[in-house]
VEXDREN-2710 file (C-alpha; in Angstrom, 1 decimal):
% VEXDREN-2710
k/r/px/py/pz
1/MET/-28.6/2.6/-50.4
2/THR/-30.2/5.6/-49.1
3/SER/-30.3/4.1/-45.6
4/CYS/-26.3/3.6/-45.8
5/GLN/-25.8/7.3/-47.2
6/ASP/-27.5/9.0/-44.2
7/TYR/-25.5/6.9/-41.7
8/LEU/-22.6/7.8/-43.5
9/ASP/-23.2/11.4/-43.6
10/MET/-23.1/11.5/-39.7
11/PRO/-20.7/13.1/-37.6
12/SER/-18.7/11.1/-35.7
13/TYR/-20.2/9.3/-32.7
14/ASN/-17.5/10.5/-30.6
15/ALA/-17.7/14.2/-31.6
16/VAL/-21.9/14.0/-31.4
17/ASP/-21.4/12.4/-27.6
18/THR/-18.8/14.7/-26.9
19/GLU/-21.0/18.1/-27.9
20/THR/-24.0/16.5/-26.0
21/VAL/-22.1/15.6/-22.6
22/PHE/-20.4/19.1/-22.5
23/ALA/-24.1/20.7/-23.5
24/SER/-24.6/21.3/-19.7
25/GLU/-22.9/21.3/-16.5
26/LEU/-25.0/18.3/-15.2
27/THR/-23.5/15.9/-17.8
28/ALA/-20.3/17.4/-17.8
29/ASP/-20.2/16.9/-13.9
30/MET/-21.0/13.0/-14.8
31/PHE/-17.9/13.0/-17.0
32/VAL/-15.4/14.3/-14.9
33/GLN/-17.0/11.6/-12.2
34/GLY/-16.2/8.9/-14.9
35/CYS/-12.5/10.0/-15.0
36/TYR/-11.8/8.4/-11.3
37/ARG/-12.7/5.3/-12.7
38/GLY/-10.1/3.1/-13.0
39/ILE/-7.7/5.5/-11.4
40/ILE/-6.1/2.8/-9.1
41/HIS/-5.0/-0.3/-11.1
42/SER/-4.2/-3.2/-8.9
43/GLU/-0.7/-3.2/-10.5
44/LEU/-0.6/0.1/-7.8
45/PHE/-0.9/-2.3/-4.7
46/TYR/-0.3/-5.7/-6.1
47/GLN/2.6/-5.5/-7.5
48/LEU/4.1/-1.9/-6.3
49/GLY/2.7/-1.8/-3.1
50/ALA/5.1/-3.9/-1.9
51/GLY/9.0/-4.4/-1.8
52/GLU/9.7/-1.0/1.0
53/THR/10.9/-3.1/3.9
54/VAL/7.4/-3.2/5.4
55/THR/5.1/-5.7/2.9
56/HIS/6.4/-8.8/1.0
57/SER/5.0/-10.9/-1.9
58/CYS/4.0/-14.4/-1.9
59/GLU/2.4/-16.9/-3.9
60/ASP/1.7/-20.1/-4.1
61/GLY/4.2/-22.8/-5.7
62/THR/7.3/-20.6/-6.9
63/THR/8.8/-17.2/-6.8
64/ASN/8.5/-17.0/-11.0
65/ASN/5.6/-14.6/-11.1
66/SER/5.5/-11.0/-11.4
67/LYS/4.2/-9.9/-7.9
68/TYR/7.4/-11.6/-6.2
69/ASN/9.7/-10.4/-8.7
70/ILE/8.5/-7.0/-8.9
71/CYS/8.5/-6.6/-5.2
72/ASN/12.2/-8.0/-5.0
73/TYR/12.9/-5.4/-7.9
74/PHE/14.1/-8.0/-10.3
75/TYR/12.4/-6.5/-13.6
76/ASP/12.7/-7.9/-17.9
77/ALA/11.2/-5.7/-20.4
78/THR/10.6/-8.8/-22.4
79/THR/8.7/-11.1/-20.0
80/PRO/5.8/-10.5/-17.3
81/TYR/7.8/-9.5/-15.0
82/THR/6.8/-5.7/-15.5
83/VAL/3.9/-3.7/-15.1
84/THR/1.9/-2.6/-18.2
85/THR/-1.8/-1.6/-17.6
86/ILE/-0.7/1.3/-15.3
87/PHE/0.8/2.3/-18.5
88/LYS/-2.2/1.8/-20.7
89/GLU/-4.8/3.1/-18.1
90/GLN/-3.6/6.4/-16.6
91/TYR/-2.9/7.5/-20.9
92/ARG/-6.7/6.4/-21.0
93/ILE/-7.9/8.8/-18.4
94/ILE/-5.4/11.6/-19.4
95/GLU/-7.1/11.8/-22.7
96/SER/-10.2/11.8/-20.7
97/THR/-9.1/15.1/-18.9
98/ASN/-8.0/16.4/-21.7
99/ILE/-11.5/16.5/-23.4
100/ALA/-12.8/17.6/-20.4
101/ILE/-10.7/20.5/-19.8
102/SER/-10.9/21.0/-23.6
103/ARG/-14.5/21.3/-23.7
104/LEU/-15.0/23.0/-20.4
105/ASN/-13.0/25.5/-21.4
106/GLN/-15.6/25.9/-24.5
107/MET/-18.6/26.4/-21.7
108/LEU/-19.9/29.6/-20.4
109/GLU/-17.7/30.5/-17.1
110/THR/-19.4/29.8/-13.6
111/ASP/-17.8/28.6/-10.4
112/LYS/-19.2/24.9/-11.3
113/ARG/-17.3/25.2/-14.6
114/ASN/-14.4/26.2/-12.9
115/ALA/-14.3/23.5/-10.4
116/LEU/-14.8/21.1/-12.9
117/ILE/-11.6/22.2/-15.0
118/GLY/-9.8/22.5/-11.8
119/GLU/-11.1/18.4/-10.9
120/ALA/-10.0/17.2/-13.8
121/LYS/-6.7/19.0/-13.8
122/ALA/-6.2/17.3/-10.8
123/ILE/-7.2/14.0/-11.7
124/ARG/-4.5/14.0/-14.8
125/ALA/-1.9/15.6/-12.4
126/PHE/-2.5/12.3/-10.3
127/CYS/-2.4/10.2/-13.7
128/TYR/1.6/11.7/-14.6
129/TYR/2.7/11.5/-10.9
130/ASN/1.7/7.7/-11.1
131/LEU/3.6/7.4/-14.6
132/ILE/6.6/9.0/-13.5
133/ARG/7.4/7.3/-10.0
134/VAL/6.8/4.2/-12.0
135/TYR/8.6/5.1/-15.4
136/GLY/10.5/8.4/-15.2
137/ASP/10.1/10.4/-18.4
138/VAL/7.1/9.8/-20.4
139/PRO/4.9/11.2/-22.9
140/ALA/3.3/14.4/-22.2
141/VAL/0.1/14.7/-23.8
142/TRP/-2.3/18.1/-22.9
143/THR/-4.4/18.0/-25.5
144/PRO/-7.3/15.7/-27.1
145/LEU/-6.0/13.6/-29.6
146/GLU/-9.2/14.8/-31.9
147/GLU/-7.7/18.1/-32.0
148/LEU/-3.9/17.0/-32.8
149/ASN/-2.4/17.2/-36.1
150/PRO/-2.9/13.4/-37.8
151/ASP/0.2/14.4/-39.5
152/ASP/2.5/15.0/-36.9
153/GLU/4.4/12.0/-36.2
154/ASN/4.2/12.8/-32.3
155/THR/0.4/12.7/-32.2
156/PHE/0.3/9.2/-32.4
157/TYR/3.9/8.2/-31.3
158/PRO/5.4/10.7/-28.7
159/LYS/8.5/10.5/-27.5
160/ARG/9.5/10.6/-23.6
161/SER/9.4/14.3/-21.9
162/SER/11.1/15.6/-19.3
163/ARG/9.6/14.9/-15.9
164/ASP/10.9/18.1/-14.9
165/GLU/8.9/19.9/-17.2
166/ILE/5.5/17.7/-16.5
167/TYR/6.0/18.1/-12.7
168/ASP/6.0/22.0/-13.5
169/ARG/3.0/21.7/-15.5
170/ILE/0.8/19.5/-13.2
171/ILE/2.3/21.7/-10.3
172/ALA/1.1/24.8/-11.5
173/ASP/-2.4/22.9/-12.6
174/LEU/-2.7/22.0/-9.3
175/GLN/-2.3/25.3/-8.0
176/SER/-4.8/26.8/-10.4
177/ALA/-7.0/24.0/-9.2
178/VAL/-7.2/24.7/-5.6
179/GLN/-8.3/27.9/-6.3
180/ASP/-11.4/26.8/-7.9
181/ILE/-12.4/23.4/-6.4
182/PRO/-14.0/24.0/-3.3
183/TRP/-13.5/23.2/0.8
184/ASN/-15.3/19.6/1.2
185/SER/-17.7/21.3/3.5
186/GLN/-18.6/23.7/0.8
187/SER/-19.1/21.2/-2.0
188/GLY/-22.1/19.3/-0.9
189/TYR/-20.1/16.0/-1.3
190/PRO/-21.3/13.5/1.5
191/THR/-17.8/11.7/0.8
192/TYR/-14.3/12.5/-0.1
193/GLU/-14.7/10.1/-3.2
194/ARG/-14.1/13.1/-5.1
195/LEU/-11.2/15.7/-4.9
196/THR/-12.0/18.5/-2.7
197/LYS/-9.5/21.7/-1.5
198/GLN/-8.3/19.6/1.2
199/GLY/-7.3/16.5/-1.2
200/THR/-6.1/18.7/-3.8
201/TYR/-3.8/20.7/-1.4
202/ALA/-2.7/17.3/-0.2
203/LEU/-2.2/15.9/-3.8
204/LEU/-0.1/19.2/-4.5
205/ALA/2.1/18.5/-1.6
206/ARG/2.9/14.9/-2.5
207/VAL/3.4/15.5/-6.4
208/ALA/5.8/19.0/-5.3
209/LEU/8.0/16.3/-2.8
210/HIS/8.2/13.8/-5.8
211/ALA/9.5/16.9/-7.8
212/GLY/12.1/18.6/-5.7
213/GLY/13.1/15.0/-4.3
214/TYR/15.6/12.3/-5.4
215/SER/14.7/9.9/-8.7
216/LEU/16.8/7.9/-11.1
217/ARG/17.9/10.3/-14.0
218/TRP/19.7/9.5/-17.4
219/ASN/20.6/12.2/-20.1
220/LEU/17.3/11.7/-22.6
221/GLU/19.1/12.5/-25.2
222/THR/22.5/9.8/-25.7
223/ASN/20.2/7.3/-23.1
224/ALA/23.4/6.1/-22.1
225/ALA/23.5/3.5/-19.3
226/SER/26.8/5.3/-17.9
227/SER/24.6/8.8/-17.2
228/LEU/22.2/6.9/-14.9
229/MET/22.2/7.8/-11.3
230/MET/19.9/9.2/-8.2
231/SER/20.4/13.0/-8.1
232/GLN/17.8/15.9/-7.4
233/ARG/16.9/18.4/-10.3
234/SER/19.9/20.4/-11.1
235/ASP/18.3/23.7/-10.0
236/ASN/18.4/23.8/-6.4
237/ALA/16.2/27.0/-6.2
238/ARG/13.9/25.0/-7.7
239/VAL/13.8/22.4/-5.4
240/GLN/14.0/25.1/-2.7
241/GLU/10.6/26.3/-4.2
242/LEU/9.1/22.9/-4.8
243/TYR/9.5/21.9/-0.7
244/GLN/8.0/25.7/0.0
245/ILE/4.9/24.6/-2.3
246/ALA/4.5/21.3/-0.9
247/ASP/5.0/23.2/2.6
248/ASN/2.4/26.0/2.2
249/ALA/-0.3/22.9/0.8
250/CYS/-0.1/21.4/4.0
251/GLN/-0.6/24.6/6.0
252/ALA/-3.5/25.7/4.0
253/VAL/-5.2/22.3/4.8
254/ILE/-4.0/22.1/8.6
255/SER/-5.1/26.1/9.2
256/GLN/-8.2/25.6/7.5
257/ASN/-9.3/23.4/10.5
258/GLU/-12.1/21.0/8.7
259/ASN/-10.0/17.5/9.3
260/SER/-8.0/15.9/11.9
261/LEU/-6.9/12.5/13.2
262/VAL/-9.4/9.9/13.8
263/GLN/-9.3/9.6/17.7
264/ALA/-10.2/6.4/20.3
265/GLN/-14.3/5.6/20.5
266/GLY/-15.2/3.0/23.0
267/ASN/-12.7/-0.1/23.4
268/LYS/-10.8/1.0/20.3
269/SER/-7.8/2.9/19.4
270/GLY/-8.0/5.7/17.2
271/PHE/-6.3/3.9/14.3
272/GLU/-8.2/0.5/14.9
273/TYR/-11.4/2.6/14.9
274/LEU/-10.3/4.7/11.4
275/TRP/-9.6/1.5/9.6
276/TYR/-12.4/-0.5/10.9
277/ASN/-14.9/2.0/9.9
278/PHE/-13.3/2.7/6.6
279/CYS/-13.9/-1.3/5.6
280/GLN/-17.4/-0.8/7.0
281/ARG/-17.8/1.8/4.7
282/ASN/-18.8/4.3/7.2
283/PHE/-17.8/7.4/5.8
284/SER/-19.4/9.8/9.0
285/ALA/-16.4/8.3/11.0
286/THR/-13.9/8.2/8.5
287/LYS/-14.6/11.9/7.0
288/PRO/-12.2/13.8/9.3
289/GLU/-9.3/12.0/7.9
290/MET/-9.6/10.7/4.6
291/LEU/-8.9/13.2/2.2
292/TRP/-9.4/11.3/-0.7
293/GLU/-10.5/7.8/-1.3
294/VAL/-11.3/6.2/-4.5
295/ALA/-15.0/5.1/-4.7
296/ASN/-15.5/1.0/-5.2
297/LEU/-19.0/-0.5/-5.2
298/GLY/-20.8/-2.4/-7.5
299/PRO/-20.6/-5.2/-9.9
300/ASN/-18.8/-2.7/-12.3
301/THR/-16.4/-1.0/-10.3
302/ASN/-15.3/-3.3/-7.4
303/SER/-11.6/-3.4/-7.1
304/PRO/-9.2/-6.4/-6.1
305/PHE/-7.8/-3.6/-3.6
306/GLY/-8.1/-5.7/-0.2
307/VAL/-8.7/-9.3/-1.9
308/TYR/-4.5/-9.8/-1.5
309/ALA/-4.1/-7.7/1.5
310/HIS/-5.8/-9.6/4.7
311/PRO/-4.9/-12.0/6.9
312/GLY/-6.1/-15.2/4.8
313/THR/-9.6/-17.0/5.5
314/ARG/-10.2/-20.6/4.5
315/GLY/-14.1/-21.3/3.6
316/GLY/-17.1/-20.1/5.9
317/VAL/-19.1/-16.9/5.4
318/PHE/-15.9/-15.2/4.0
319/GLY/-14.9/-18.4/1.3
320/SER/-11.3/-19.4/0.7
321/ARG/-9.4/-16.2/0.0
322/LYS/-5.6/-16.1/0.3
323/ALA/-3.2/-13.3/1.4
324/LEU/-0.9/-12.7/-1.5
325/GLN/1.4/-10.3/0.6
326/PHE/2.9/-10.4/4.5
327/MET/4.6/-8.5/6.9
328/LEU/8.0/-8.9/7.3
329/PRO/8.5/-9.6/11.2
330/THR/11.3/-7.0/11.4
331/TYR/8.7/-4.5/10.6
332/TYR/5.9/-6.6/13.0
333/LEU/9.1/-6.2/15.7
334/SER/9.8/-2.8/14.8
335/PHE/6.9/-1.0/16.9
336/ASN/7.0/0.8/20.2
337/ALA/5.1/-1.5/22.8
338/ASN/2.7/0.9/22.9
339/ASP/1.8/1.8/19.6
340/THR/-1.6/0.6/18.9
341/ARG/-1.0/0.7/15.0
342/ARG/0.6/-2.7/14.8
343/ASP/-1.7/-5.0/15.4
344/VAL/-4.2/-3.0/12.7
345/SER/-1.4/-2.8/10.3
346/CYS/-0.6/-6.4/11.2
347/THR/-2.1/-9.6/12.0
348/SER/-0.6/-12.8/13.6
349/TYR/-3.6/-14.9/12.7
350/SER/-5.6/-16.5/10.3
351/ILE/-9.0/-18.0/9.7
352/TYR/-9.1/-21.6/9.6
353/PHE/-11.5/-24.4/9.8
354/LEU/-11.1/-26.6/12.9
355/ASN/-11.8/-30.1/11.7
356/ASN/-13.2/-30.8/7.7
357/GLY/-14.7/-27.3/6.8
358/SER/-18.3/-28.9/6.7
359/ALA/-20.8/-26.4/7.5
360/SER/-21.6/-27.6/10.9
361/ASP/-17.9/-26.7/11.3
362/LYS/-16.0/-24.0/14.0
363/TRP/-13.7/-22.1/12.4
364/VAL/-10.8/-20.1/14.7
365/ASP/-8.8/-17.4/14.4
366/VAL/-5.2/-19.4/14.4
367/GLY/-2.5/-18.0/15.4
368/THR/0.4/-17.8/13.2
369/THR/4.6/-17.7/13.1
370/PHE/6.9/-14.8/12.0
371/SER/7.1/-16.4/8.8
372/CYS/3.4/-15.6/8.2
373/ILE/2.4/-12.1/9.8
374/MET/-0.5/-11.2/7.5
375/PRO/-1.6/-7.2/6.4
376/GLY/-4.2/-6.2/9.0
377/LYS/-5.8/-2.7/7.8
378/PHE/-8.3/-4.5/5.2
379/ARG/-9.4/-7.8/6.6
380/MET/-12.5/-9.0/5.3
381/SER/-14.6/-9.8/8.3
382/TRP/-14.1/-6.2/9.2
383/GLY/-16.1/-5.4/5.7
384/ILE/-19.4/-5.3/4.5
385/GLU/-20.8/-8.4/2.8
386/PRO/-19.4/-8.4/-0.8
387/GLN/-21.4/-9.1/-3.9
388/GLY/-19.2/-11.4/-5.1
389/ALA/-16.3/-14.3/-3.5
390/ALA/-13.8/-11.7/-5.9
391/GLN/-15.2/-8.7/-5.0
392/ARG/-14.8/-6.3/-2.0
393/ASN/-16.8/-3.4/-1.5
394/ILE/-14.1/-1.3/0.2
395/ASN/-12.9/1.9/-0.9
396/ILE/-8.8/2.9/-1.9
397/PRO/-7.7/5.2/0.5
398/VAL/-5.3/8.1/-1.5
399/LEU/-4.6/10.9/1.0
400/ARG/-4.8/11.6/4.5
401/TYR/-4.7/13.8/6.8
402/ALA/-2.1/11.8/8.7
403/ASP/0.3/12.3/5.2
404/VAL/-0.7/15.9/5.7
405/LEU/1.0/16.0/8.9
406/LEU/4.0/14.2/8.4
407/MET/4.7/15.7/4.6
408/TYR/4.8/19.1/6.9
409/ALA/7.0/17.9/9.2
410/GLU/9.1/16.7/6.5
411/THR/9.2/20.3/4.6
412/GLN/9.4/22.2/8.0
413/ASN/12.5/20.3/8.7
414/TYR/13.9/20.8/4.9
415/LEU/13.5/24.1/4.5
416/ASN/14.8/25.2/7.9
417/ASN/17.8/22.7/8.5
418/GLY/16.6/20.9/11.0
419/PRO/12.8/20.4/12.8
420/THR/10.8/23.5/13.8
421/ALA/8.3/23.4/16.7
422/ALA/5.8/23.2/14.1
423/ALA/7.6/20.0/12.2
424/LYS/7.8/18.7/15.6
425/ASN/4.5/19.0/16.9
426/ALA/3.1/17.6/13.5
427/LEU/5.1/14.7/14.4
428/GLN/3.8/14.3/17.9
429/GLU/0.4/14.6/16.5
430/VAL/0.5/11.5/14.9
431/ARG/2.3/9.8/17.7
432/ASP/0.0/10.5/20.0
433/ARG/-2.9/9.2/18.3
434/ALA/-0.7/6.2/17.8
435/GLY/-0.6/5.8/21.6
436/ILE/3.7/6.1/21.6
437/GLY/3.5/9.4/23.3
438/SER/6.2/11.2/23.9
439/ILE/9.5/10.1/22.9
440/THR/12.9/11.2/22.2
441/MET/12.3/13.5/19.3
442/PRO/15.7/14.3/17.2
443/SER/17.1/17.8/17.0
444/ASP/19.2/17.7/13.8
445/ARG/17.9/17.8/10.3
446/GLN/19.3/13.7/9.3
447/GLY/17.8/12.6/12.5
448/PHE/14.3/14.0/12.3
449/GLU/14.2/12.9/8.6
450/ASP/15.2/9.5/10.0
451/ALA/12.5/9.3/12.4
452/ILE/9.9/10.9/9.3
453/VAL/11.0/7.7/7.2
454/GLN/10.2/5.2/9.8
455/GLU/7.1/7.1/11.2
456/ARG/6.0/6.8/7.4
457/LYS/6.8/3.3/7.7
458/TRP/4.3/2.7/10.6
459/GLU/1.6/5.1/9.5
460/PHE/0.9/3.9/5.8
461/ALA/1.7/0.3/5.6
462/GLY/-0.1/-1.3/2.8
463/GLU/-1.2/2.4/1.5
464/PHE/0.9/1.7/-1.7
465/ASN/3.4/4.9/-1.0
466/LEU/6.6/3.9/1.0
467/ARG/8.4/2.2/-2.4
468/THR/8.1/5.7/-3.6
469/ASP/8.7/7.8/-1.1
470/LEU/11.7/5.8/-0.4
471/ILE/12.8/6.4/-3.6
472/ARG/12.3/10.5/-3.3
473/MET/13.9/10.7/-0.1
474/ASN/17.0/8.8/-1.8
475/ARG/16.7/6.1/0.9
476/LEU/15.7/3.0/-0.9
477/ALA/18.9/1.3/-1.1
478/THR/20.3/2.0/2.5
479/GLU/16.8/1.0/3.7
480/LEU/17.0/-2.4/1.7
481/ALA/20.1/-3.2/3.0
482/ALA/19.5/-2.2/6.4
483/THR/16.2/-4.5/6.3
484/LYS/18.3/-7.5/4.6
485/GLN/20.5/-7.5/7.4
486/ASP/18.0/-6.9/9.9
487/MET/16.3/-10.2/9.0
488/LYS/19.4/-12.0/8.9
489/ASP/20.2/-11.0/12.8
490/LEU/16.7/-11.8/13.0
491/SER/17.2/-15.4/12.0
492/ASP/20.4/-15.8/14.0
493/LYS/18.7/-14.3/17.1
494/LYS/21.9/-11.9/17.7
495/ASN/22.4/-8.0/17.8
496/ALA/18.8/-6.2/18.4
497/TYR/16.8/-9.3/18.2
498/ALA/19.1/-11.4/20.7
499/ASN/16.3/-11.8/23.2
500/THR/13.5/-11.9/20.5
501/ALA/11.2/-14.3/22.5
502/VAL/11.1/-18.1/20.6
503/TYR/7.9/-19.3/22.0
504/ARG/4.8/-17.3/22.1
505/LEU/1.7/-19.1/24.0
506/TYR/-1.5/-18.0/21.9
507/LYS/-5.2/-18.3/23.4
508/PHE/-7.7/-20.3/21.2
509/HIS/-10.2/-18.3/19.8
510/PHE/-12.9/-19.0/17.6
511/ASP/-14.0/-16.9/15.1
512/ALA/-16.9/-15.0/14.8
513/GLN/-18.0/-16.0/11.3
514/ALA/-19.8/-12.2/10.3
515/TYR/-19.2/-9.7/8.8
516/GLY/-18.2/-6.4/10.7
517/ASP/-16.7/-8.7/13.4
518/PRO/-14.7/-6.1/15.4
519/PHE/-12.0/-8.6/16.1
520/LEU/-8.6/-7.4/16.6
521/GLY/-6.0/-9.9/17.4
522/VAL/-5.7/-12.9/19.3
523/GLU/-4.2/-13.0/22.5
524/TYR/-0.8/-13.7/23.2
525/ILE/2.1/-14.2/26.1
526/ASP/5.9/-14.3/24.5
527/LEU/7.6/-16.7/26.7
528/THR/10.8/-15.6/28.0
529/ASP/11.0/-17.6/31.4
530/PRO/13.4/-20.6/31.3
531/VAL/11.2/-22.7/33.5
532/GLU/7.7/-21.9/31.6
533/ILE/9.7/-22.6/28.3
534/ALA/10.6/-26.1/29.4
535/SER/7.3/-27.0/30.3
536/ILE/5.6/-26.5/26.9
537/GLN/8.6/-27.2/24.9
538/THR/7.7/-30.9/24.2
539/ILE/4.1/-31.5/23.0
540/PRO/2.0/-34.6/23.4
541/THR/1.4/-36.6/20.4
542/THR/-1.4/-38.7/22.0
543/SER/-5.1/-37.5/22.8
544/SER/-4.9/-38.9/26.3
545/GLN/-2.1/-36.5/27.5
546/TYR/-3.6/-33.3/25.7
547/THR/-5.6/-32.6/29.2
548/THR/-2.8/-32.5/30.9
549/PHE/-0.8/-30.4/28.5
550/LEU/-3.9/-27.9/28.7
551/GLU/-3.5/-27.6/32.6
552/THR/0.2/-26.4/32.1
553/THR/-0.4/-24.2/29.1
554/ALA/-3.3/-22.3/31.3
555/SER/-1.0/-22.3/34.2
556/VAL/1.4/-20.1/32.3
557/ALA/-1.2/-17.8/31.4
558/GLN/-2.6/-17.6/35.1
559/ALA/1.0/-16.9/35.8
560/HIS/1.0/-14.1/33.7
561/GLY/-2.0/-12.5/35.1
562/TYR/-5.1/-14.1/32.9
563/THR/-7.7/-15.8/34.1
564/VAL/-8.8/-19.1/32.6
565/ALA/-12.4/-19.7/32.6
566/SER/-13.9/-23.0/32.0
567/GLY/-13.1/-24.2/28.5
568/ASP/-10.5/-21.4/27.6
569/LYS/-7.4/-23.0/26.0
570/TRP/-3.8/-22.1/25.3
571/TYR/-1.3/-23.7/22.5
572/PRO/2.5/-22.9/22.3
573/VAL/3.8/-21.7/18.8
574/ASN/7.9/-21.6/17.9
575/MET/7.6/-18.4/16.4
576/PHE/10.9/-19.3/14.4
577/GLU/9.8/-22.3/13.2
578/ALA/7.6/-22.9/10.1
579/TYR/4.2/-22.6/10.6
580/THR/4.1/-26.4/8.9
581/SER/6.7/-27.5/11.9
582/SER/6.0/-30.8/13.6
583/TYR/5.9/-29.1/16.8
584/ASN/3.5/-26.2/16.0
585/GLY/1.1/-28.8/14.2
586/ASN/1.1/-30.9/17.5
587/SER/0.5/-27.9/19.5
588/ARG/-2.8/-27.1/17.0
589/LYS/-3.5/-30.8/17.7
590/ALA/-3.9/-30.5/21.5
591/VAL/-6.3/-27.9/21.3
592/GLY/-8.6/-29.5/18.8
593/PHE/-7.4/-29.3/15.3
594/THR/-8.0/-32.5/13.0
595/GLY/-8.5/-32.2/9.1
596/GLY/-6.4/-29.6/7.4
597/PHE/-4.8/-28.1/10.1
598/ASN/-1.5/-27.6/8.9
599/THR/-2.5/-25.2/5.7
600/LEU/-2.8/-21.7/5.8
601/GLN/-4.3/-19.7/3.6
602/ILE/-1.6/-17.6/2.5
603/GLY/1.1/-18.1/-0.5
604/ASN/2.6/-21.5/0.3
605/ILE/6.1/-20.4/-0.9
606/ILE/6.1/-18.4/2.8
607/TYR/3.8/-20.3/5.6
608/THR/5.7/-23.5/4.9
609/LYS/9.2/-21.9/5.4
610/PRO/11.2/-21.1/9.1
611/THR/12.3/-17.7/9.9
612/GLY/15.4/-18.8/12.4
613/SER/18.6/-20.3/10.8
614/ALA/18.8/-22.9/13.8
615/GLU/15.8/-24.5/12.5
616/ASN/16.4/-24.4/9.1
617/GLY/19.6/-26.7/9.9
618/GLY/21.9/-23.8/10.2
619/GLN/21.5/-21.7/7.1
620/TYR/19.2/-19.1/6.5
621/PRO/15.8/-19.6/4.9
622/ASN/16.0/-18.8/1.2
623/TRP/13.3/-16.3/1.2
624/ILE/15.7/-14.3/3.5
625/GLN/19.2/-15.4/1.8
626/ALA/19.5/-18.3/-1.2
627/PRO/22.0/-21.5/0.1
628/ASP/24.5/-19.9/-2.4
629/GLY/25.0/-16.8/-0.3
630/SER/23.0/-14.6/-2.8
631/ASP/20.2/-12.4/-2.2
632/GLY/16.7/-14.2/-0.8
633/LEU/15.2/-10.3/0.1
634/TYR/15.3/-7.7/-2.9
635/TYR/17.5/-10.3/-5.0
636/GLY/17.0/-8.3/-8.2
637/PHE/17.9/-4.8/-6.3
638/GLN/20.5/-2.9/-8.5
639/GLU/21.4/0.7/-7.6
640/ASN/21.0/3.4/-10.1
641/ARG/18.9/0.8/-12.0
642/SER/16.5/-0.8/-10.2
643/GLU/14.6/2.5/-8.7
644/LEU/12.4/2.9/-12.1
645/LEU/11.0/0.0/-14.2
646/PRO/11.2/-0.7/-17.8
647/PHE/8.7/0.0/-20.4
648/ALA/7.0/-3.5/-21.6
649/ASN/8.7/-4.8/-25.1
650/LYS/7.5/-8.3/-25.6
651/SER/4.2/-8.2/-27.6
652/ALA/1.3/-5.9/-29.1
653/GLY/-0.2/-3.6/-26.7
654/HIS/3.4/-3.0/-24.9
655/PRO/4.5/1.1/-24.6
656/ILE/7.4/-0.1/-26.3
657/ILE/6.2/-2.3/-29.1
658/ASP/3.1/0.4/-30.2
659/ASN/5.2/3.5/-30.1
660/PRO/8.5/3.2/-32.0
661/ASN/9.4/6.8/-30.9
662/LEU/9.7/5.8/-27.2
663/THR/13.3/4.7/-25.7
664/GLN/13.9/2.0/-23.3
665/HIS/15.3/2.5/-19.6
666/PRO/19.0/2.4/-20.3
667/GLY/19.2/0.2/-17.6
668/TYR/17.4/-2.6/-19.3
669/LEU/18.6/-2.1/-23.0
670/GLN/19.6/-5.8/-24.3
END
């Protein structure tokens, strides 16, 4: 009993631990570093990283899952068709940063202490930014729980707070933080895995643009569905000020001249060199451009990021990992012919074994069709060997210098009612790195904004910001509608897609089966000549005819300027048919595929489907439009409703269940 009495007299573990941690700058620094852990949850890139006219979700067997439904704006507060962990994790980190800010303010003032306070404020700002762009108005908590009054109902059950008030608070915090956080060159940090001044400025610009931009708003007092509308905040003077804040923040990073776009090296374009080295964890090569990336290395911190977004691999060195996202073919076809970003962001190949997948088998980079173009920035073959099959040692990119340039182009255009020379130069810098060169630059405000929207799509595919970019620019509804129509036009091969090649000739290519393989993409020829098309339209079905057929495809390749060496093989693919069609399957047989050749490592709701309406019996494939004429793409989208998600409301652990003072998004009230 004496022992128990001593134990009961001890202060709480949390109190002792916190006092110990903040007794020195060294341990306080470790606490602040710990606040980064889990800051990017998989829901941000798996559920919410798609549906932005670029990336789309795909799963096995059914579309009845949270990823596919959320990608298509079909939400439900009482089923799994919403996100829940983002809410929990962001508030967990907010509580940690509140503790850090409170305790650090009690320590002796030094430059290091001030920098740590700024860093904690910036992390907290990022969490609130994520919460607001997912849910809108959310509870605001600025003080550690242990310092709040337990008798105050709002301590444990806080209500929604005005997003404008939260934005104003975190913008002020970020403006304060950039004064105390050092530039990377002064920080001593070997990487950008911690926020430095340039990352904090870039975050300030991004938050200010969201604060001044459009969002789905409603009357918090009445919570009436009739009050839902997309709008900017009502005080226009503050909107102008927010764009100026963003402009100044971008200008500060540009003027510091510590950062730049990664440029071409050897036989790699700048964009390819950036992302290959990012996957390789070659920080010295990516440091000029990466302003903030979240660290992921080791058994306890490895993120699933990249496991979902890759070209798909079946067995072999990389194991069997399915791509669970794909790139819309209209996005793939939107790139300028000289744009080096397309074949980095999009892969028209997947890694598959040639025969039976045995240890002695060969693996092939097999060409795909339009319905299964897959993400490429984070491909497994570019990375380093992970510690486990479901792990990736790849960091999570958050802020890049390219974003600073395009945000600066946007603010200059907005503030000056049209693009300035500085705006055009910033946009041109991004285009130059992409290999586009000097193409027509719009001179009017709306035209230049249109160009920025498209440029952001080409530049930031798979970096889970495009969806909310479209919302803050009030472009979501129009961009989704345009994409749905474009997909129908592509399916019908009309309008802008009237001359899109149906047949593609791929070069047979063995996969290196090695981590760090720099391979970019399978060589191909789009066939448009009627004579060439006629020569490959009938695929032989017996092995005795394969040699003659391969001689025919080789002669077509030679006619297009390719040297065909001994052992080289080319095979045709109907890009509008399913990967699994008889034509495409027989073509792969002709170059040596045998067992399992008609399967692909991507969710089977997409690779087994065609893209063309003619190839689908005269009607659109149901992933483009359902047989009854209802939407296939973005089937759940409702303007002035779907721009924000509801709070989950099914069981304990969900916000609405745990907090009786929370009100539901009025568009989802039962």
